[in-house]
N, C-alpha and C positions, 0 to 999 in steps of 0.2 A: 072247799075252795070256791073263790069267786067265779061265777060262770060267765063273766064277760069282762072285757076291757072297759075302761071309761069311754064315753061317747067321743068319737073322733071327728075332726074337721079335715076336709081335703083342701090343702093349700096349693094354689097355682103359683109357681115360682116366677113371678113377672119380672124379677131382676135379671133373669138369664139374658145374656147377649146372644142374639139370634142372626146377626149378619152372617151371610155365607156366600161363597163363590158359586157361580154357575159353572160347574166343572167342565161340562161339555163345550161351553162357549169360551171360557177364559183360560183353560189349561193348554189346549193345543197351540194357540198363538205364543204362549210363554215358552213352551218346549221348542217351537219352531225358532224363536229368537235366540234361545240359548244354544241350541245344537247346530245352528247354521254356521257358527264360528268354530266348530270342533271337527277335526277330520275323523270321521267314523267309518268310511268306506272299507268294508271287509274286516273291520275290527270286532273282536269278541268282547262284548260289554256285559259285565256281571252286575245284576241288579240285586242289591242286598235288602231283604225284607225281614222285619222283626216279628216278635211274638205278640205284640199289642194289638188289641182289637180296635183298629182305626176304621171307623164306619165307612168312609169313602175311599179307602186305600186302593181297593181293587180297581175302582173307576180311574183314579189318578194313574195307577200303574199301567193300565191298559193304554192310556194316552201316551205315556212315556215310552212304552214298547213300540207303539205306532210311529212315534217321532224318530226313534233311533233307527228303525228299519227304513224310514223314508230317506234317511241320509246314508244308507248303505251299511249300517251296523248290524251285528248279529247278537241280539240280546239273549241272556239266559238268567234264571233266578237262582239265588242261593239263600237259604234261611240264615239270617244273622241274628241269632237269638241266644247265644251263650249256652247255658245248660238246660234251657226250657225244653219241653216235650220229652222229659226223662233223659235228656242228653243222648237221644237216639235218632238215627236218620229218619225212621218211620214216624216217630213222635213229632219231629219238627215239620215233616211234610204234612202230617195230619193237622197240625195247627194252622198251617197256611190254607189247607183245604177247607177248614172250618170258617175261614174268612172269604171263601170264594176264589182263592188263588190256587189254581191247579194248572197242569199242562194243557188241559182241554179248554179252560176258560181264557187263559192268557196266551195260548198258542205259542209257547216257548218252552224249552226244556227247564225242568227244575232239578237241580243237582243237590241232593241233601246227603252230605257225609259229615261225620263228627270229628274226624282226626285232623287237627290243624298242622300246618307247617310251622317250624320254629326258625327264628333268626336271632343271632346274637344282638344284645343291647350294647350301645356305645356310651350312653349317658351314665356318668359315674354316680350321680345322685340316685338314679333309679337302681343301679347295681348295689349301692350302699344300703338301700332299703329292701333288698331281697329279690329284685326282678332281674334275672339274667338273660331272658329271651323274650322276643315278641312271638305271639301266637296269632296265626292268620289262616282262615279257611283256604285250603290249598287251591281249590278251583278259582276262587276270587283272585288269589295271588298270581295264577297263571293267565288271567284274563288280560286283555289289552287296556282295559279301563274298568273302574269300579264306580258305580253310582249307588249311594246310600239313600234309602227312602225311610223316613221316620217323622214322627211328630215332635215338636218342641213342647215340653211340659215340665212343671215342677216335679222333681224326683220325690219319692216317698221316704228317702233316707238322706241323700246328699243335699246339703244347702249350698249356697254360693251362686255366682253368676252363670256357671255352667251346670246344668242338671241333666234332665233326660233329653236326648236329641241325637244329633249327628256325631258329636264328639264321643259320647258314651258308646254308640253303636260301633264306631271305628275300633274300639278296643274290646269291650265286653261282648258285643254282639258278634263281631267278626272272629273273635278269638276262640269260639266254640267253648265247650265246658272247661277244657284245660286252661285256656286263656282267661276265661271269666274268673276262675278260681284264683289264678296267679295275680290278676289285676285287682281283684277284691282284697287280697292280702296286702298288696301294695297300697291301696287306698286306706286300709286299716292302719298301716304302719306310718304312712307319710301324709295322708289326708287327700281326699279327692280333688279339692281345689288346687292344692300344690302340685299333685302328681299329673293331672290331666294335660296341662300344656306341654310338659316334658315328654310324656308318653305319646301325645298326638304328634309332636315334632318327629319322633322316631318312626312312627307309623307312616306319616306322609312322605318321609324321606325314602322309605323302603317298600311301600305298597302303592300300586298304581291307582290311587284315588283320583277319579276324574271330576266328580261333583257330588253334591248332596241335595236331595229334594226335601226341604223342611216344611212340614205342614203345621198349621195352628188350627185347633178345633174350637168351635163356639160352644155355647151352653147346651146345645142339642146334639153335640158330637158330630156336626157337619163341618166341613173345611171352611174356615173363615179367611185364611190367607195361605199362600204358598210362596216360598222363596227357593230359588235354585242357586246354591253357593259353590264357589270354588273352594278347594281344601284350605287355601290361605285365608279364606274368610270365616272359617268355622269359629275360631276362638273370638273373633271380633264381632261377628253378627249374632251368634247364639244368645249372648246376654240381652241384646236388644229384643230379639224374638221371644225370649223367655218372659220379659216384662209384658209383652203383648199377649202371650199365652195366658199369663196370670189374669190379665184384664178380661179375657174371654172365658176363663175357666168357671164352671158352675160351682156354687157353694150352697150350703144350707143357710137360708135367710133368717135364721134365729140364732141367738148367741149361745144358748146353752140348753141342756136337758138333763133330767135324771137318768133317763133310759133312751138309748138309741137302738132301734130295731133295724137291722140290715137284712133285707129279705134274701139276698144272695151275695156271695163273695166268689172270687176266682181270678185266675190269670187273664181271662178275657175282659175283666173289669179293670184291673189295676195290677201292676207288677208286684204289689204287696197284698193282692187279694182284696183288700179294702184300702182306698187311698188315704194314707195317714194325714195328708193335708186337710181332707174333708172331715175326718172323724176326730180331729183335734190332737192327734199324737205327734204331729210335726207342725209347729205353730209359727213358722216364719212367713207363711203366706196368709192363712186365715186364723181366726182366734176362737173357733167354736170349742165348747167344753161339754163333756158328758161324763157321768159317773159309771154307767154300766153299758156295755155293748153286747147285744144279743144278736147272733148271726143264725139264720134259719136254714139256709140251703146253699148249694154250690151252683154257680151260673153255668149254663151250657157253654161249651167250647173251652172249658178249663182243663179238660183232659185228666181230671182227678187230682190236679195240683192244688193242694190245700194250704199253700203259703198264704198267710193272713189269718188262718184259723186261730192261731195263738194270740192274735190281737184282740179277740173277743173275750168276754168274761164268762158268757153262757152261750151254748150252742144247742141246736136241735139235733136229735139223733140222725135225721135224714141227711144232714150235712156230713156227719161222720161216716155214714154208709157210702158216700160217693168218693171218699178219699182213696187215692192211689198212693200208698205210703212210699214205695220206692221212688216214684216220680217226684213226690213232694220232698223227700229227703235229699235227693240229688240237688234240687234247686236251693234248699235251705243250707246245705253244706257248702255249695259253690259260693253263695252270697254271704257266708259266715253269719247266718241268722237262724240258729236252731230254735230260738223262741218263737219264730213265726209259725212253726208247725206243732207246737205243744197243744195238747188236747185240753180245752177248757171244761168247766162243769157242763155235763151233757144231760139232757132230759129227753124222754121219749115223746113228749107232746108239748105244744104251746102252753097248755093249761098248767102243767107241772113247772115249766120254765117261768111262767108268769108268777106263780106262787113263790118260787125261789127269788125272783127279782124283787118282789115286795119285801122279802126277808132281808135281802142284801142292801136294799135302800132304806130300810127302816120305816117304810110306809105300811098302811093297813089296806084292807079291801074296801074301806070306805073313804080313805084319804089317799088319792092316787098320786103317784109320781108324775112329773112332767115327761111326756113321751114325744119323741120324734121318730117317725117310721119312714124309711126310704126303701126303694127297690134295690139300689146299689149305689156306689159312690160315683158313678159316672152318669147316671140317669137321674137328674134331680128336677125334672120338669114339674113333678107333683110330689108333695110331701103330706103325710098324715100326722096330725098332732092333736092333743087334747088341750093345748095352751096357745090359742091363736092371737094372743095379745100383740098389739102393734101391727097387725096385718090388716090392710084395707078390706072392707066387706066384699068388694068386687072380686077379690082374689080368693074368696072362701066359699066352700059348699059344706052343707051339713048343719048341725051335727047328725051323725048316724051311730047306732050301737051295733056291735057285732058280737055274736055269741060263739063259744067253742062248739065244735060239732061233737058227735057221739064218741069220737076218738080223742077228744080234747085238743083239737087243732083248729086253727083259723085259716081262712082262704089266703092264697098268695096275694101279694101286694097289687099285682095288676088286676086281679079279680075285684079287690076292694075298690080300686079306682073306678072300675066299671060299674059297681053298685052306685057310687055317687053320681056318675054321669047318667046312669039310667034313671035315677030318682029325680032328675031335673024336670 
């Protein structure tokens, strides 16, 4: 076997949009302006928080809590994340905790239960397509008002003007596992774009939605913009915010590769473990192409959820060893995506995996395939590649060569980046 990869360059992704808000300076006045017109005195306000790792969410949430209390409201937090966290109360609370959202840090109660309330559906079209009930977290339903907190972003499966954001959280997130399963079946039958306006109309008519805090992240995963929307604005404003989110979203600044190495996957990175928009499996946003995807490990904060593993062609055994199969299967079954947790070809070392990749791509150990190596699909500030064509010299470091260790493995991506920076 070849004892090293080809020499690699470190590419600094200068195309990333980095404009961001000063959260501590800009968010409090926004919250003050919005909630000064709402009667909150003595009202129990449910703050719905999802399972995505939104880098500055805890900071924004803290300001939101402070503002609600300043106007006399009594906030509490409910996980609005469908079947994530193994569809268990503890699992969903643990996900929030991994993001720094706890009762101690937020100084409010967190009520995590997984059994939703049900209400009959009135819309005949939804009934015709198999949905007979609404499903809503019962503690949210019993509150005087509900505020959703989520980012707007291209979804990894659903196309169209509404994708990931407040509308989706209203149904799939608030519906807990039972609701998420029922709504996914509806979307499969009728189509997400067709169903979501009708479903949202039913929810807004029956559930005390007060507002939604919509965040847009920049290329470094910091908040670039925030909008606070009334429920009547969700369907109108989300398409505009989605276009802005796409503008700020990071991407791989190269058009194609033979091999894409993804150092880590997981629910903390993307709802699909690896963002399909980034790796070229969903191509209505970006047009990147690759032949082979090699996934090496699971990101911290994923709770063993291996949704996305099935998107890879080859994986390292250390990824498989971190999989919690019951947790993964609940999520895959709820989202009707069993392929997402299928086990790809698995090797015990990077060296064995690399030899297999050469065989799969038809290259030899003297004629290398084109490689792009990223940490994960949400952190694209740095990229490793052996094909830096069309990249300005000022954005490149290297080349450097890395050898397999005695166990046949390579360092983690962050360690490799450190080698480059230390070699300057």
